[in-house]
N, C-alpha and C positions, 0 to 999 in steps of 0.2 A: 348057412347065415349061422354065425357064432352067438354065444350067449351075450356078448358085449352089444353086437349090432342090434340083437332082438330087444334088449330092455332100452338101447338108446332110442330105437324107433317107436317102442311102446310109449317112453317118456315124452318124446315130441309129440305124439297122437294125444296122449292124455292132458298135456299141457295146453294143447290147442282148444280141447274140449273144455277145460276149465274155464279158459279165457272167455269162450262163447257163452257158457252158462252164467259167468258172471255179468257179461253184458247184457244177456237176456233178462236176468235177474233185475238189474238196474233198470232197464227200459220198461219192465213190468212191474215196478216197485208197488207196494201197497196192495197187491191183487193175489189171488190164490196162485195165478200162473207165476208170479214174481216169487211167491213162497216156493214153489216147486223146484223153479231153477236155482233159488238159494240153496235148498236141500241137496240138489244134484250136485252143485258146486262143492259144498261141504263133503260130500262122498267122494267125489272126484279128487279132492284136495288129499283125503286118507288114501286113496289108491296111489296117488302120485308118491306120497311119503312111503308106502309099502315098496313101490319099484324102486325108489332111490335107495332105500335100505338094502334091497337085494342086489342092487348095482354096486354099491359100496362093499357089499360081502364077497361078492363072487367076481367083480371085474377090476382089472387094474387099468389105470388111465396114464 
């Protein structure tokens, strides 16, 4: 598996996790669990941005 495919798969996976965390945060809003999922979503968004930067740097589309 090449770099492009690895990064594409990772992005797909991470974006799905982000959507899940955002959904869970909304469902549990105003609770400690909701806050946890909001924090996880923020961390995941940062990871996605790092992956996208690496993709743009190393992969030609």
